C-alpha positions as semicolon CSV with decimal commas, in nm:
position;residue;x (nm);y (nm);z (nm)
1;M;0,069;-0,976;-2,582
2;N;0,001;-1,343;-2,480
3;R;-0,081;-1,387;-2,120
4;P;0,164;-1,608;-1,908
5;A;0,001;-1,950;-1,791
6;R;0,201;-1,934;-1,466
7;L;0,129;-1,679;-1,184
8;H;0,429;-1,694;-0,919
9;L;0,322;-1,485;-0,594
10;A;0,584;-1,414;-0,359
11;C;0,583;-1,297;0,028
12;T;0,834;-1,261;0,293
13;P;0,898;-1,596;0,561
14;H;0,777;-1,415;0,874
15;S;0,453;-1,316;0,807
16;I;0,141;-1,557;0,835
17;E;-0,150;-1,303;0,698
18;D;0,014;-1,272;0,390
19;R;0,150;-1,589;0,387
20;G;-0,238;-1,629;0,394
21;L;-0,338;-1,367;0,130
22;I;-0,098;-1,513;-0,109
23;A;-0,307;-1,844;-0,088
24;Y;-0,628;-1,627;-0,056
25;L;-0,473;-1,488;-0,412
26;A;-0,377;-1,822;-0,612
27;D;-0,673;-1,969;-0,556
28;C;-0,855;-1,689;-0,711
29;A;-0,585;-1,704;-0,935
30;I;-0,641;-2,068;-1,031
31;Q;-1,026;-2,003;-1,046
32;A;-0,926;-1,794;-1,388
33;G;-0,718;-2,071;-1,528
34;F;-0,407;-2,011;-1,374
35;E;-0,130;-2,239;-1,302
36;T;0,043;-2,083;-0,966
37;R;0,347;-2,115;-0,776
38;A;0,456;-1,963;-0,455
39;L;0,753;-1,890;-0,296
40;L;0,911;-1,688;-0,079
41;V;1,082;-1,357;-0,215
42;G;1,447;-1,427;-0,076
43;D;1,417;-1,729;-0,345
44;I;1,347;-1,540;-0,636
45;G;1,663;-1,618;-0,862
46;N;1,805;-1,410;-1,091
47;K;2,028;-1,532;-1,385
48;G;2,182;-1,263;-1,562
49;K;1,942;-1,266;-1,867
50;G;1,578;-1,319;-1,907
51;A;1,288;-1,342;-1,661
52;F;1,388;-1,381;-1,293
53;V;1,369;-1,785;-1,212
54;D;1,189;-1,983;-0,915
55;L;1,419;-2,230;-0,765
56;D;1,340;-2,502;-0,988
57;N;1,476;-2,245;-1,249
58;R;1,144;-2,176;-1,388
59;P;1,113;-1,820;-1,577
60;I;0,868;-1,607;-1,351
61;Q;0,726;-1,435;-1,621
62;L;0,424;-1,319;-1,416
63;L;0,483;-1,204;-1,011
64;F;0,251;-1,120;-0,768
65;K;0,430;-0,977;-0,463
66;L;0,380;-0,849;-0,097
67;Y;0,723;-0,683;-0,059
68;P;0,704;-0,307;-0,132
69;W;0,864;-0,132;-0,405
70;E;1,063;0,123;-0,223
71;W;1,211;-0,151;-0,075
72;L;1,331;-0,327;-0,396
73;F;1,465;0,028;-0,523
74;A;1,692;-0,068;-0,285
75;D;1,770;-0,390;-0,355
76;P;2,084;-0,463;-0,607
77;F;1,763;-0,697;-0,780
78;S;1,587;-0,409;-0,871
79;H;1,879;-0,279;-1,161
80;S;1,871;-0,615;-1,298
81;L;1,754;-0,675;-1,669
82;S;1,530;-0,919;-1,581
83;M;1,286;-0,651;-1,405
84;D;1,220;-0,569;-1,844
85;A;1,161;-0,948;-1,834
86;T;0,932;-1,026;-1,603
87;R;0,548;-0,895;-1,529
88;F;0,463;-0,778;-1,194
89;I;0,072;-0,790;-1,081
90;E;0,094;-0,408;-0,918
91;P;0,353;-0,271;-1,147
92;P;0,615;-0,031;-1,003
93;W;0,393;0,271;-1,118
94;K;0,197;0,228;-0,778
95;A;0,491;0,320;-0,587
96;V;0,375;0,689;-0,677
97;L;0,015;0,600;-0,521
98;S;0,184;0,428;-0,225
99;N;0,377;0,678;-0,114
100;K;0,189;0,983;0,084
101;G;0,443;1,292;-0,094
102;I;0,184;1,237;-0,351
103;L;-0,084;1,434;-0,118
104;P;0,096;1,753;-0,084
105;L;0,149;1,676;-0,504
106;L;-0,196;1,671;-0,499
107;W;-0,333;1,945;-0,293
108;A;-0,123;2,163;-0,455
109;M;-0,258;2,141;-0,825
110;A;-0,589;2,123;-0,693
111;P;-0,619;2,314;-0,385
112;G;-0,994;2,345;-0,223
113;H;-1,083;2,041;-0,405
114;P;-1,357;1,840;-0,174
115;N;-1,198;1,495;-0,239
116;L;-0,879;1,632;-0,093
117;L;-0,739;1,750;0,281
118;P;-0,530;1,986;0,289
119;A;-0,140;1,882;0,292
120;Y;0,240;2,034;0,308
121;F;0,551;1,898;0,326
122;E;0,658;1,882;0,663
123;D;0,978;2,121;0,568
124;D;0,664;2,321;0,402
125;P;0,640;2,648;0,635
126;A;0,353;2,653;0,445
127;R;0,222;2,370;0,657
128;E;0,152;2,660;0,964
129;K;-0,219;2,704;0,721
130;L;-0,298;2,376;0,901
131;E;-0,323;2,570;1,246
132;G;-0,173;2,292;1,498
133;R;-0,447;2,017;1,375
134;Y;-0,324;1,779;1,137
135;A;-0,228;1,446;1,095
136;R;0,195;1,376;1,091
137;K;0,270;1,087;0,811
138;P;0,542;0,897;0,732
139;L;0,573;0,919;0,369
140;Y;0,591;0,548;0,316
141;S;0,377;0,379;0,593
142;R;0,108;0,058;0,679
143;E;-0,170;0,002;0,885
144;G;-0,086;0,305;1,086
145;S;0,234;0,292;1,208
146;N;0,426;0,621;1,295
147;I;0,113;0,778;1,234
148;V;0,038;1,110;1,512
149;L;-0,282;1,308;1,560
150;V;-0,227;1,662;1,667
151;D;-0,479;1,863;1,764
152;G;-0,401;2,224;1,918
153;G;-0,048;2,079;2,017
154;R;-0,217;1,807;2,243
155;V;-0,170;1,439;2,061
156;L;-0,469;1,277;2,007
157;D;-0,369;0,916;1,902
158;R;-0,012;0,816;1,829
159;D;0,108;0,453;1,678
160;D;0,493;0,327;1,681
161;G;0,692;0,160;1,395
162;P;0,896;0,117;1,174
163;Y;0,917;0,426;0,944
164;G;0,941;0,736;0,909
165;K;1,293;0,794;0,789
166;D;1,209;0,892;0,457
167;G;1,025;1,221;0,619
168;F;0,661;1,303;0,668
169;I;0,394;1,477;0,536
170;W;0,147;1,714;0,730
171;Q;-0,255;1,646;0,666
172;A;-0,555;1,825;0,750
173;L;-0,670;1,685;1,046
174;A;-1,040;1,438;0,979
175;E;-1,163;1,276;1,251
176;L;-1,350;0,970;1,245
177;P;-1,688;0,947;1,412
178;A;-1,704;0,737;1,660
179;C;-1,943;0,470;1,659
180;D;-2,008;0,262;2,003
181;G;-1,635;0,372;2,038
182;N;-1,563;0,214;1,731
183;F;-1,396;0,454;1,488
184;P;-1,467;0,296;1,106
185;V;-1,347;0,444;0,769
186;V;-1,462;0,363;0,409
187;G;-1,259;0,237;0,135
188;S;-1,333;0,279;-0,174
189;W;-1,165;0,074;-0,529
190;I;-1,183;0,274;-0,866
191;I;-1,213;0,101;-1,175
192;G;-1,246;0,302;-1,509
193;E;-1,373;0,625;-1,299
194;E;-1,644;0,409;-1,125
195;A;-1,644;0,232;-0,771
196;C;-1,615;-0,167;-0,860
197;G;-1,555;-0,248;-0,468
198;M;-1,547;-0,117;-0,100
199;G;-1,407;-0,207;0,240
200;I;-1,503;-0,052;0,574
201;R;-1,215;-0,083;0,851
202;E;-1,304;-0,039;1,194
203;D;-1,119;0,012;1,493
204;S;-1,094;0,176;1,868
205;S;-0,880;0,408;1,820
206;P;-0,897;0,676;1,569
207;I;-0,593;0,598;1,403
208;T;-0,650;0,247;1,175
209;K;-0,404;-0,019;1,258
210;N;-0,339;-0,372;1,179
211;T;-0,569;-0,439;1,467
212;S;-0,844;-0,348;1,271
213;R;-1,214;-0,551;1,180
214;F;-1,266;-0,592;0,804
215;V;-1,597;-0,608;0,617
216;P;-1,568;-0,605;0,240
217;H;-1,868;-0,516;-0,025
218;A;-1,954;-0,604;-0,374
219;I;-2,145;-0,337;-0,607
220;V;-2,288;-0,528;-0,865
221;G;-2,411;-0,255;-1,168
């Protein structure tokens, strides 16, 4: 399949951070040879056939959107045939990986795996195996929202937010090391079973929130 020459990038209107990220990604795409167009998610049009369109009725053949898939699945647009005509960067199957329900499933498939923490759905009696030391996480959540850290009935930390109506999982508590009052956590990007990038987030609380500081790192082979 030929690569579309134009990349559309969309976000919601209320986040300065999202607008900044869209501008950065557009710059990267231009350097890679794309023509780019930025627009708001609410300005994406649907003509009933063919790809989605922008405000100038140009077809959106390739789209990057800062808009969660679970929100889109609940929108009438998700039932449009245009979903098959527009290609998405961050495709729909990524919704499986962003759903924390995958954590209990992975643990059930590979219990004891060194790269996994024990995890159970909240309505699973097996959660008692965690012996009161767990992180309660919504199935859908971002940047620490609605997470509670519990140790023996004592709440170590919690963060409020808009998530949780879809349910929760319990995951074994893995406390982060404290470094001068800060709590760093490492994230790694894997491509083809090889580590290709790493990011370190550090927050002043055990829950890594949207107030955390971020340092990127490149791995050069």
